[in-house]
Wavefront OBJ file of the C-alpha trace (Angstrom):
o trace
v 77.604 142.649 -2.331
v 76.685 139.684 -4.448
v 77.509 137.815 -6.790
v 80.968 139.344 -6.270
v 81.339 138.189 -2.974
v 80.225 134.313 -4.680
v 82.797 134.367 -7.170
v 85.889 135.401 -4.516
v 84.958 132.832 -1.881
v 84.504 129.723 -4.598
v 87.886 131.189 -6.001
v 89.624 131.712 -2.994
v 89.061 127.944 -2.419
v 90.886 126.684 -5.564
v 93.935 129.002 -5.460
v 95.305 131.918 -3.163
v 96.468 134.707 -4.948
v 99.106 138.016 -3.999
v 97.092 140.479 -5.382
v 94.453 143.041 -3.469
v 91.117 142.664 -3.569
v 90.320 145.927 -4.979
v 92.539 144.262 -7.949
v 90.278 141.312 -7.862
v 86.970 143.351 -7.635
v 88.505 144.607 -11.479
v 89.260 141.779 -12.824
v 85.023 140.198 -12.011
v 83.807 143.470 -13.609
v 85.954 142.985 -16.584
v 84.810 139.922 -17.428
v 80.877 141.153 -16.703
v 81.830 143.938 -19.729
v 83.572 141.813 -21.885
v 81.029 138.924 -21.162
v 79.210 139.366 -24.987
v 82.497 139.926 -26.933
v 83.701 137.190 -28.754
v 86.829 135.012 -27.776
v 88.653 133.488 -25.481
v 90.344 134.340 -22.285
v 94.073 134.326 -21.549
v 96.159 135.292 -18.319
v 100.223 135.861 -18.659
v 101.758 135.050 -15.628
v 99.876 132.637 -13.129
v 102.030 131.765 -10.308
v 99.719 129.773 -7.198
v 96.568 130.117 -10.049
v 94.849 132.562 -7.653
v 93.700 135.799 -10.255
v 92.799 132.431 -12.683
v 90.479 131.557 -10.495
v 89.236 134.480 -9.882
v 88.156 134.537 -14.054
v 87.695 131.354 -13.569
v 84.489 131.561 -11.559
v 83.089 134.777 -12.812
v 83.669 133.582 -16.455
v 81.418 130.751 -14.497
v 79.114 133.039 -13.533
v 78.720 135.393 -16.402
v 79.181 133.573 -19.607
v 81.489 130.722 -20.028
v 84.489 130.429 -22.249
v 87.449 128.743 -22.012
v 90.572 130.179 -20.258
v 94.094 129.721 -21.027
v 96.907 130.225 -17.838
v 100.218 130.687 -19.336
v 103.529 130.572 -16.648
v 107.301 129.449 -16.631
v 106.455 127.858 -12.998
v 110.787 127.811 -12.643
v 110.658 131.662 -12.070
v 110.804 134.963 -14.621
v 113.184 133.259 -17.207
v 116.348 135.819 -18.050
v 115.680 138.774 -20.089
v 117.278 139.647 -22.985
v 117.167 143.271 -21.834
v 119.215 144.429 -19.126
v 116.954 146.715 -17.234
v 114.445 143.613 -16.346
v 117.425 142.286 -13.904
v 115.711 142.807 -10.762
v 113.185 140.108 -12.180
v 114.903 136.952 -12.981
v 114.414 134.061 -11.206
v 111.459 135.445 -9.492
v 108.618 134.044 -7.892
v 110.272 130.216 -8.899
v 107.713 128.679 -5.542
v 105.589 127.657 -7.470
v 104.038 124.015 -8.643
v 102.510 123.437 -12.630
v 100.726 120.576 -10.922
v 99.095 122.352 -8.190
v 97.823 124.959 -10.792
v 96.580 122.036 -12.360
v 94.650 120.789 -9.470
v 93.419 123.785 -9.097
v 91.128 123.779 -12.098
v 90.978 119.961 -12.677
v 87.532 119.876 -12.511
v 86.466 122.597 -15.546
v 87.002 121.658 -18.254
v 87.384 125.327 -19.802
v 90.923 125.790 -18.416
v 93.934 124.941 -19.937
v 97.216 126.221 -17.988
v 100.338 126.030 -20.657
v 103.859 125.699 -19.039
v 107.083 127.293 -20.227
v 108.546 130.442 -21.202
v 105.535 133.082 -21.934
v 108.137 134.682 -24.453
v 108.141 130.865 -26.226
v 105.120 129.644 -25.607
v 102.392 132.506 -25.991
v 101.271 131.475 -29.464
v 99.476 128.917 -28.037
v 97.196 130.995 -27.003
v 94.236 131.277 -29.381
v 92.531 134.250 -30.312
v 90.213 136.023 -30.609
v 90.829 137.265 -27.395
v 87.494 138.792 -25.408
v 90.013 139.388 -22.311
v 93.577 139.610 -21.665
v 95.303 139.934 -18.541
v 98.915 140.516 -18.368
v 101.242 140.183 -14.686
v 104.377 138.726 -16.485
v 106.522 142.068 -14.807
v 108.886 142.402 -17.555
v 109.709 144.781 -20.821
v 110.318 141.656 -23.026
v 106.969 139.983 -22.194
v 105.299 143.093 -22.396
v 106.405 144.047 -26.482
v 106.274 140.150 -27.240
v 102.235 139.723 -26.133
v 100.810 143.249 -26.738
v 102.499 142.807 -30.272
v 100.461 139.752 -30.022
v 97.410 139.926 -28.163
v 96.438 143.218 -29.966
v 95.131 142.269 -33.195
v 93.824 139.279 -32.388
v 91.653 141.371 -29.491
v 88.201 141.694 -30.327
v 86.107 145.100 -30.799
v 85.086 145.918 -26.869
v 87.598 143.344 -25.913
v 89.823 144.677 -23.433
v 93.617 143.893 -21.986
v 94.946 144.381 -18.359
v 98.490 145.077 -17.426
v 98.512 144.432 -13.193
v 102.055 145.587 -12.720
v 101.884 149.512 -15.070
v 103.034 151.952 -13.013
v 105.141 148.817 -9.955
v 107.621 151.120 -9.093
v 110.758 150.906 -9.489
v 110.456 147.203 -11.090
v 107.863 147.804 -13.496
v 108.895 151.607 -15.013
v 110.767 149.569 -18.466
v 107.264 147.517 -19.353
v 105.192 151.143 -17.888
v 106.496 153.250 -20.019
v 106.197 150.389 -23.265
v 102.920 150.506 -22.036
v 102.820 154.093 -22.512
v 104.749 154.169 -26.225
v 101.611 151.216 -27.496
v 98.732 153.048 -26.675
v 100.210 156.606 -28.158
v 100.619 155.388 -30.889
v 97.207 154.160 -31.006
v 94.767 157.009 -29.746
v 91.939 156.604 -32.156
v 91.330 152.731 -31.339
v 91.120 152.349 -27.412
v 90.043 153.765 -24.294
v 92.372 154.346 -21.910
v 91.651 153.717 -17.869
v 93.551 154.016 -14.952
v 92.509 152.153 -11.834
v 93.911 152.497 -8.472
v 96.829 149.632 -9.838
v 97.320 148.999 -13.089
v 95.634 149.424 -16.233
v 93.800 148.161 -18.634
v 91.560 149.210 -22.363
v 89.432 148.370 -24.391
v 89.802 147.919 -27.973
v 87.224 150.375 -30.046
l 1 2 3 4 5 6 7 8 9 10 11 12 13 14 15 16 17 18 19 20 21 22 23 24 25 26 27 28 29 30 31 32 33 34 35 36 37 38 39 40 41 42 43 44 45 46 47 48 49 50 51 52 53 54 55 56 57 58 59 60 61 62 63 64 65 66 67 68 69 70 71 72 73 74 75 76 77 78 79 80 81 82 83 84 85 86 87 88 89 90 91 92 93 94 95 96 97 98 99 100 101 102 103 104 105 106 107 108 109 110 111 112 113 114 115 116 117 118 119 120 121 122 123 124 125 126 127 128 129 130 131 132 133 134 135 136 137 138 139 140 141 142 143 144 145 146 147 148 149 150 151 152 153 154 155 156 157 158 159 160 161 162 163 164 165 166 167 168 169 170 171 172 173 174 175 176 177 178 179 180 181 182 183 184 185 186 187 188 189 190 191 192 193 194 195 196 197 198 199 200
């Protein structure tokens, strides 16, 4: 149905995505849900730019906001936590130049290269929507503690890899503990894949 088909078709001309159509559909709906919420939109872990393209086209349709895309463009850096050893160097086959070229015609999209556990503060709050697709416990811990206080009321955080077994179990357990302490401040939803929280 429209406008979802048009948004997807335009996005697929920009970049390829590794995530499912269901997850892409969820992203479009989350952008629609937060269109009147104040703040920028952030993606941590952009890889080839596919999900970023969906977010960008949804923003173009529902109401233009600044979009920041973060990625190391050299694979997932070695984590200080041994639990994340499986991710060391993963997803190193992407290209900063290719992703930047995919969004070169959009003045509201900024691609930020580097280790996101070091560059994350370049994301300027407040935020209306945050998409966390960086997989590791370390990045989740740093980013969640940074973005949550800067998330506007009614804003949404979506964690793509929540519940992914076995590699994202450390991240999943951290996210559960994070929101356990915010029972009266967030509404938590569990779609088919991942998790998202709306800030009350």
